N, C-alpha and C positions, 0 to 999 in steps of 0.2 A: 227247354226242350226235354226236361226230365220226364220220366214215366212213358215216353213214346216207344214202347216196345210192342211185341206181338203184331197185331194187324195195323198198328199205327207206325211201325218202325220204318225208318228210311230217311234219306236226305233229299229226296226228289219227289215232290208231290205228284208228278205225272207218272212216275213209276208206281207209286202207291195206288193211284187211281186205276192204272192198267191192271194191277194185281187184284184189286177189288172187283173189277169188271170180269176178269178171268174166272174168279171164284163164283160170281153171280151167274155166269154162263152155265155152270154145272148145276145150279139149284133153281133158277127162275124158270117157270114154265113157258113164258112168252116174253119176247123182246127185252132181254136183260139190258140192252143198250138204249132203252127208252129214256128220254129226259123231258121234264116239264120246262119248256123254254118261255121265259118272260121278257116282254118288250114293252115299250111305251109308244103311243102315237104322238102326233104333232102337238096335241093338247095336253100331253103328260098323262093320259089315261092308260093304265096298265092293261096288258093283254097276256094270256098264257095259253099254251097248247102243247100237246105231246108231239115230239119229233124223235127220230132215231139218230143217235150219235154214231158217226161212222169212223172216227179215228181219234185216238189220243196221241198227239205228237210229242215232240221234245219240249214244246213250250205252249201248246195250244190244243183246243178241242175243235173238231170239224163235224159239220152236218151239211146237208144239201136241201135245197128247196127251190121254189119258183120265185125269182126276184120280184115279180109283179104281184105276188100275194100280199096279204095284209102284213104278215110277219116280215117278208122281204123288204117291203117299203119302210116298215118301222125300224128294222135293223139298219137300213141305209140312212135313214133320217137321224136316228139318235147316235149311231155308232157305238152303242153299248148294249149289253144284254146280261141276263142272269139265267141260270138253270139249276135244277136239282135232279139228281138221280136217286131213286129210292128202291131198295130191294127188300121186300117183305120177308123173303126166305132167309136173308142174312141179318135182317134188322139193322141195316146200315143205310146211310145216305151220304152223298157228296153234294155240296152246294158250291156254285161257281159264280163269280161276277167279274166282268172284264170288258175289254174293248173288242170291237168286231171289225173284221175286214173281209172283203170278198175273196173267194178262191175260184177264179174264173179263167182257166187255162188248161194245159195238158192234163193236170191231175184231175180236174173236173171232167174232162173228156173221157179219161180212162175209167173213172168211177161210173159215169153214165153208161158206157159201153158194157160194164159188168152187170148191169141191172137186167132183169128179165125183159123180154121183148114187149110184153104187155105193159109193163111199167114205163118203158121208154115211149111207147105210143101214147100212153095215158098222159105223160108229161106234155106231149104235143097237143093233145085233145082238150085238156082241162085249162080253163081260164081261172086258176085257183083263186078262191075268195070272192069271185064275181057272181052275181045272181044267175041262176040256172032255171030254165023253164020246166024241165022234166028230166027224168033219167033217160028216157028215149032220145031226147035231144043230145045228151052227152054221148050215148052209145053210137048215134049217127055220126057224131064228130070223130069218134074213135075209128069208125069204118072209113071215113074220108081220109083221115091221117094214115091209116093202114094202106089204103090205095095209093096215097101220095109217096110214102116213105118206104114201103115194103118191109123187108125183114132186117134192115140195118139202118134205122133212123139215127141221124146225127144228134148231138146234144142241142136242144133249142137255145137260141141266144139269150133267152130270159130265164134260163135254168142253170144253177150252179151251186157252188159251195159258199159257206161262211165259216170263218175261223174265229173263235173266241180266245183272246190272249188274256188270261186271268190276272187280276190284281189281288184277288182274294179267292181262296179255296178252303172250304171247311169239310173236315171228315168227322162224321157223327156215327156212333155205335150205341145201340140200345143198352141200358143198364138196369139192374134190378131196382124196383121201387121208383122208377123214372129218374134215377141218378145216372144219367147218360154220360158217355165220354165224348168230348168235343175238342178238336184241335183245329185252330184257324191259322192258315198260312197266308201272310199278307206281305205285299211289297209296295214301296212308295212309287216306283216307276219301273218301266221296262229296263231290264238289265240289273236292277237292284237285287240285293240279297233278300231271300225270304225271311221274314220274322215269324216265328211259330209260337203261338200262345194257347195254353189250355183255357177253355171257357167253362163257366159254370153251366150246368144243365138247365 
C-alpha cells in the first residue's frame, strides 16, 4: 500500500470513490455519475450501456432500471456485473466488478418518488428494450399512463434498483507518457479484508 497518497489516499475504497465523484461533479459538464455497465446474456455474450449511478454506499454501488429490460434480465440471470466510471476532465476512472442483488423495497420507492413526474410516467409507459412501432406509439402510451396514474404514480412492480457488491475496484489516474497510476483493491470474499496492489500501466 506504499505510495498511495494524494488522490489515492485512504483505507476505504468507497470513501475514495465518493471523493472522486464529488470532485467530478465540479468539473464534468454532464452526468458525472454516468457509468458504462457491462453484463452478459444467457449465452455469455457481453453487453454494455450507459446508466446513472445513484448511490455509493458503505459497501456497494446502486443504480435503478426496468427489471424486464435486457440489462435487468441479464443482471438477474448472471448475478454479476462490471462497470467503469470515466471522467475526461479529471483524467481518472474507476473500474468495478462484483456480485449483484436487487434493491426492491422502501428505498426504491423513495428514490422513484424523487424522480420528475415525466420520468415516473415514462417508467410506466416504456417496455424497455422491447420493439417499438413508432415514437407516436410511445407518446400515446405516456398519455394513457398519465390518465391512469395522474400526478403521483407509484413505482411500477417491474422497476427498481440493483446493488453491486464489489470484489474488485480499480482506481486509475492519467500519467505523463502513458505511465498511469493504477491501484487495485481486491477481496477474496464478502467480509474479507481488501488487498491493495499497485498495477503496471
